[in-house]
C-alpha positions in Angstrom: 0.0 0.0 0.0 3.1 2.3 0.3 3.1 4.8 -2.5 -0.6 5.8 -2.3 -1.3 9.2 -1.0 -2.9 12.6 -1.1 -1.5 15.7 -2.6 -1.0 18.9 -0.6 -4.3 20.5 0.3 -5.9 22.8 -2.3 -7.9 25.9 -1.5 -11.5 26.8 -2.2 -13.2 24.2 0.0 -16.8 24.8 0.8 -18.0 25.7 4.3 -19.3 23.3 6.9 -16.3 20.9 6.9 -14.4 20.7 10.2 -10.6 20.5 10.1 -8.7 18.5 12.7 -5.0 18.5 13.4 -3.4 15.2 14.6 0.0 15.5 16.1 1.9 12.3 15.4 1.4 10.0 12.4 2.2 6.6 13.9 -0.1 3.9 15.1 -2.5 5.9 17.3 -2.4 9.1 15.2 -3.0 7.2 11.9 -5.9 5.3 13.4 -7.7 8.4 14.7 -7.0 10.3 11.5 -8.5 7.6 9.3 -11.6 7.2 11.5 -12.2 11.0 11.4 -11.6 11.1 7.7 -14.1 8.3 7.1 -16.7 10.5 8.7 -16.0 13.5 6.4 -13.6 15.4 8.6 -10.6 16.9 6.9 -7.5 15.8 8.8 -4.0 17.2 8.8 -1.3 14.9 10.4 1.8 16.7 11.7 4.7 14.3 12.1 8.0 15.2 13.7 10.0 12.8 11.6 10.3 12.3 7.9 8.5 9.0 8.0 5.3 8.5 10.1 6.2 5.2 11.8 7.2 6.4 15.2 8.3 3.6 17.7 7.5 1.0 15.1 10.6 2.1 13.1 12.6 3.6 16.0 11.7 1.6 19.0 10.9 -1.9 17.9 14.2 -3.8 17.2 14.8 -4.4 13.6 14.6 -8.2 13.9 10.8 -7.9 14.2 10.5 -7.9 10.5 7.0 -9.2 10.1 5.5 -7.0 12.8 7.2 -3.9 11.5 6.1 -4.5 7.9 2.5 -5.1 9.0 2.4 -1.9 11.0 4.1 0.1 8.2 1.4 -1.1 5.7 -1.4 -0.3 8.1 -0.1 3.2 8.8 0.4 3.8 5.0 -3.1 2.8 4.2 -4.6 5.0 6.9 -2.6 8.1 6.0 -3.4 7.6 2.3 -7.1 7.8 2.7 -9.1 10.7 1.1 -9.3 13.6 3.5 -6.0 12.9 5.3 -3.1 15.3 4.6 0.4 14.6 5.8 2.7 17.3 7.2 6.1 15.7 7.7 9.3 16.9 9.5 7.2 19.2 11.6 7.6 19.1 15.4 5.1 20.9 17.5 7.0 23.0 20.0 9.9 23.4 17.5 8.4 24.3 14.1 5.0 25.4 15.2 3.9 26.4 18.7 1.3 24.2 20.4 -0.9 27.2 21.6 -0.5 28.7 18.1 -1.7 25.5 16.4 -4.7 25.2 18.8 -5.8 28.8 19.0 -4.6 30.5 15.8 -4.6 28.1 12.9 -8.4 27.5 12.8 -8.6 23.8 13.7 -11.9 22.6 15.1 -10.0 20.1 17.2 -6.4 19.0 17.9 -5.4 15.5 18.8 -2.1 14.7 20.6 -0.7 11.4 19.4 3.0 12.2 19.6 4.0 9.3 21.7 6.5 8.8 24.5 10.0 9.6 23.2 11.8 10.9 26.2 13.7 8.5 28.5 12.8 8.5 32.1 16.0 9.9 33.8 18.3 7.6 35.7 17.3 8.3 39.3 20.7 9.4 40.6 21.6 13.0 41.1 24.1 14.2 38.5 23.7 11.2 36.3 22.9 13.1 33.1 26.2 14.9 33.2 27.7 11.6 32.0 25.5 11.0 29.0 28.1 10.1 26.3 30.7 9.6 29.0 29.7 6.1 30.0 25.9 6.6 30.3 23.5 5.8 27.4 19.8 6.0 27.3 17.6 3.3 25.7 15.7 5.4 23.1 18.7 6.8 21.2 20.5 3.5 21.6 17.7 1.5 19.9 17.1 4.2 17.3 20.8 4.0 16.3 20.8 0.2 16.3 17.8 0.1 14.0 19.2 2.6 11.5 22.8 1.3 11.6 22.5 -0.8 8.5 20.9 1.9 6.5 23.2 4.6 7.8 20.4 7.1 7.2 20.8 8.9 10.5 24.4 10.3 10.5 24.1 11.7 14.0 22.8 8.4 15.5 25.6 6.4 17.0 25.5 3.3 19.2 28.3 1.2 20.5 27.9 -2.3 21.9 30.5 -2.9 24.6 31.1 -6.2 26.3 30.1 -6.2 30.0 27.4 -3.5 29.7 25.3 -2.7 32.7 21.6 -2.3 31.9 19.3 -0.6 34.5 15.7 -1.6 33.9 13.4 -4.6 34.0 10.8 -4.6 31.2 10.5 -5.8 27.7 12.6 -2.9 26.4 15.4 -3.7 28.8 15.4 -7.3 27.4 15.6 -5.8 23.9 18.7 -3.8 24.9 20.3 -6.8 26.5 19.6 -8.9 23.4 21.1 -6.3 21.1 24.3 -6.6 23.1 24.6 -10.4 23.2 23.5 -10.8 19.6 25.9 -8.2 18.3 28.8 -9.4 20.4 28.2 -13.0 19.2 28.2 -11.9 15.6 31.4 -10.0 16.1 33.2 -13.0 17.7 31.9 -15.5 15.0 33.1 -13.1 12.3 36.6 -13.2 13.8 36.4 -17.0 13.2 35.2 -16.6 9.6 31.6 -17.5 10.5 28.9 -15.3 9.1 25.5 -14.8 10.5 23.1 -11.9 11.1 20.9 -10.5 13.8 17.7 -11.9 12.4 19.0 -15.5 12.1 20.7 -15.3 15.5 17.6 -13.9 17.2 15.3 -16.5 15.6 17.4 -19.6 16.3 19.1 -18.4 19.5 22.8 -18.1 20.4 23.3 -21.6 21.7 21.9 -23.3 18.7 24.0 -21.3 16.3 27.1 -21.9 18.3 26.4 -25.7 18.5 26.0 -25.8 14.7 29.7 -24.6 14.5 31.0 -26.8 17.3 31.3 -23.9 19.7 30.1 -23.0 23.2 29.4 -19.6 24.8 32.6 -19.9 26.9 34.7 -20.3 23.8 33.8 -16.8 22.7 35.1 -15.1 25.8 32.1 -12.8 26.0 31.0 -11.3 29.3 27.7 -10.3 27.7 25.2 -7.9 29.4 23.5 -7.8 32.8 20.1 -6.3 33.6 19.8 -4.9 37.2 16.2 -4.9 38.3 14.9 -3.3 41.5 12.2 -5.9 42.1 12.0 -9.7 42.0 12.3 -11.7 38.8 8.6 -12.8 39.2 7.6 -9.1 39.4 9.1 -8.2 36.0 6.3 -6.7 33.9 6.4 -9.2 31.1 2.7 -10.1 31.6 0.1 -8.7 33.9 -2.6 -10.1 36.2 -6.1 -8.6 36.3 -6.8 -6.1 39.0 -9.2 -8.6 40.7 -6.9 -11.6 40.5 -6.9 -14.0 43.4 -3.7 -15.5 44.9 -3.8 -18.5 42.6 -4.0 -16.3 39.5 -1.3 -14.0 40.7 1.0 -17.1 41.4 0.3 -18.3 37.9 1.2 -15.0 36.4 4.4 -14.8 38.5 5.4 -18.3 37.4 4.8 -17.3 33.8 7.1 -14.3 34.2 9.9 -16.4 35.7 9.5 -19.0 32.9 9.7 -16.4 30.2 12.8 -14.8 31.7 14.5 -18.1 32.1 13.8 -18.9 28.4 15.1 -15.5 27.4 18.3 -15.7 29.3 18.9 -19.3 28.1 18.4 -18.4 24.4 20.2 -15.0 24.4 22.7 -15.5 27.3 22.3 -12.2 29.1 22.0 -12.1 32.9 19.6 -10.6 35.4 20.4 -9.4 38.9 17.1 -8.8 40.8 16.4 -6.8 43.9 19.0 -4.1 43.0 18.3 -0.4 42.7 20.8 2.1 41.4 22.1 4.2 44.3 25.3 6.1 43.3 27.6 6.8 40.4 31.2 5.5 40.2 33.2 8.0 38.3 36.8 7.9 37.3 38.7 10.4 35.2 35.5 12.1 34.2 33.9 8.9 33.0 31.0 6.9 34.4 32.6 3.4 35.0 29.9 1.8 37.1 27.1 2.1 39.6 26.7 1.4 43.3 23.5 -0.6 43.8 21.4 -1.0 46.9 19.8 -4.3 47.7 16.1 -4.1 48.0 13.3 -6.3 49.3 9.6 -6.4 48.5 7.1 -5.8 51.3 3.4 -5.7 50.5 4.2 -5.1 46.9 6.5 -2.1 47.6 10.2 -1.8 47.0 12.1 -1.3 50.3 15.7 -0.3 50.4 18.1 -2.2 52.7 21.4 -1.2 54.1 23.4 -3.6 51.8 25.1 -2.1 48.8 27.4 -3.5 46.1 29.3 -2.1 43.1 29.0 -3.1 39.5 31.5 -1.9 36.9 31.2 -1.9 33.1 32.3 -0.1 30.0 28.8 1.3 29.5 25.7 1.9 31.5 22.4 1.8 29.6 19.4 3.3 31.4 16.2 1.5 30.3 13.6 2.4 32.9 10.8 3.6 30.7 9.8 6.3 28.1 7.7 9.4 28.9 6.3 12.2 26.7 8.5 15.1 25.8 7.3 18.3 27.5 5.6 20.8 25.1 5.5 24.5 26.0 2.0 25.4 26.8 0.9 22.0 28.3 1.0 21.6 32.0 2.7 18.5 33.4 1.8 16.2 36.3 5.0 14.6 37.2 6.3 12.9 34.1 3.1 13.0 32.1 0.8 15.7 30.8 -1.7 16.9 33.3 -4.8 15.4 31.8 -8.2 16.1 33.5 -9.6 13.1 31.7 -7.2 10.2 31.2 -9.5 8.1 29.1 -9.5 10.5 26.1 -6.6 12.8 27.2 -8.5 16.1 27.8 -6.4 19.0 29.0 -7.6 21.8 31.3 -7.9 25.1 29.4 -7.9 23.4 26.0 -11.5 22.3 25.3 -10.7 21.4 21.7 -7.6 19.2 22.5 -7.8 15.4 22.8 -5.0 12.8 23.2 -4.5 9.2 22.3 -1.8 6.5 22.5 1.5 6.5 24.4 1.4 10.2 25.1 -1.4 9.3 27.5 -0.2 6.0 28.8 3.5 6.9 29.0 4.4 3.5 27.6 6.8 3.4 24.7 7.0 -0.3 24.0 4.6 -1.7 21.4 3.7 -4.7 23.5 3.8 -3.0 26.9 1.3 -0.5 25.6 -1.2 -3.1 24.4 -4.5 -2.7 26.1 -5.2 -4.9 29.1 -2.1 -6.9 29.1 -4.1 -9.8 30.6 -5.7 -10.2 27.2 -2.3 -10.6 25.6 -1.5 -14.3 25.4 1.7 -15.7 26.9 2.4 -17.2 23.5 2.2 -13.7 21.9 4.6 -12.2 24.5 7.0 -15.2 24.1 6.8 -14.6 20.4 7.8 -10.9 20.9 10.7 -12.0 23.2 11.8 -14.5 20.6 11.4 -17.5 22.9 8.2 -19.1 21.5 8.2 -21.9 18.9 9.3 -20.7 15.5 5.8 -21.6 14.2 4.2 -19.3 16.8 6.4 -16.2 16.1 3.7 -14.7 13.9 1.5 -14.5 17.1 3.0 -11.2 18.1 1.7 -9.7 14.8 -1.8 -10.2 16.0 -1.4 -8.9 19.5 -4.4 -6.7 20.3 -3.6 -3.0 19.8 -5.0 -0.4 22.2 -4.7 2.3 19.5 -7.7 0.9 17.7 -10.0 1.0 20.8 -8.7 4.3 22.1 -8.7 5.9 18.8 -12.3 4.8 18.2 -13.3 6.3 21.5 -11.4 9.5 20.9 -12.7 9.9 17.4 -16.3 9.3 18.6 -15.8 12.0 21.3 -14.4 14.4 18.8 -17.3 13.8 16.4 -19.8 14.4 19.2 -18.1 17.6 20.1 -17.9 18.8 16.5 -21.6 17.9 16.0 -22.6 20.8 18.2 -19.8 23.2 17.2 -20.0 25.9 14.6 -18.3 24.9 11.4 -15.6 27.1 9.9 -16.4 29.4 7.0 -14.9 28.9 3.5 -12.5 31.8 4.1 -11.3 30.3 7.4 -10.8 26.9 5.8 -8.9 28.4 2.9 -6.6 30.3 5.3 -5.9 27.2 7.3 -5.2 25.1 4.2 -2.8 27.7 2.9 -0.9 27.7 6.3 -0.6 23.9 6.0 0.4 24.1 2.4 3.1 26.6 3.2 4.6 24.3 5.8 4.5 21.4 3.4 6.3 23.5 0.8 8.9 24.5 3.4 9.8 20.8 3.9 9.5 19.9 0.2 6.4 17.8 0.5 4.0 17.4 -2.5 2.1 14.2 -1.9 2.4 11.1 0.2 3.6 8.9 -2.7 6.4 11.1 -3.9 7.4 12.1 -0.4 7.8 8.4 0.7 9.8 7.7 -2.4 12.0 10.7 -1.6 12.7 9.8 2.0 13.1 6.1 1.3 11.8 2.9 2.8 11.9 2.6 6.6 14.7 0.7 8.3 
């Protein structure tokens, strides 16, 4: 479906047609845009990147070929529908102000669907002073990994170092650990004249590939990567129990988490140290060379710090403790998230025409972690995402229920209800709005979706 698309908006549209801006063109944004367009609304999708694929392209590791391609096709189809106009390379807060877009451009409604791109800071005072000096954050690391083969992001760099320390404990942390052990294995095998790639190694697993060549992990001399997690292994958020789960159900979920992690560490040969919270930096000669961790214990579901500490040293420290929305000038924050007065459809105080959908509301940046009601996601699907299911079941992750569909439907319905009683813009107002959009499209060299996607190239 890639290659279809709509041209830049033309003027002289009749009155009575509402225009809606959607900020973010990935899964959630494309879904709500297509639903509104199907109901006769003219939609303008403002995307901060050149391509509209968001965390599908820049957060989902590149070995998820089938899932990525499916999501790309879905987004392309939705953004190519009549009534949807794409405005790429346009970041709200950088290229156009949020308040300006909401109050001055003439949109009947604005939808925030710009995702969660900011890494949650490592919770140690002064840590960010060592970014690039031993400390790396997950989002830029995975973005650089995904684009490394294409080399289409010259400013994106990542370096896999043996013995890396990973602070985290979710699916994304496992992705980061896998990147390390897979890349290190490829490097060592290449030294022996053995060629493989990330996709083959991720599907078959490191032990199986090594066995094929008469090798063992110990023969490679790799330290690998270690995840340090502040809770117990059975607490790792790989699958969730329903809120009303009884003790038997909770025990079953916890056993499932342990089982999945054991399969993951066995297939990809990274390590996990539970009950360890980062406590202090270890700095030598201006470089972050390790962390002091404090042992924890779990009491009534809460993390409790103990008096015991230990040190861990490594050539790099990757913080992978979650993604949160980037602040936008004009939007109040409540802690790490936007200060929504209605969290179901992301309503903001003081902005009656603004709605929100997707990870910008949930604060979750991982495609599986953000799926609605994790209890509805089968263990097989999560194992398929982790790469530890049967090869015949790997396609299961492609069919994992997506919350964007349900939330976008709810948000679109609320917008339509609001617009139903709102005064429609005049022809002159619509023409002025469309000219502002067209001016921005001209500024970035956009003509239509088809030619633009050909210009910027296929996603990584």
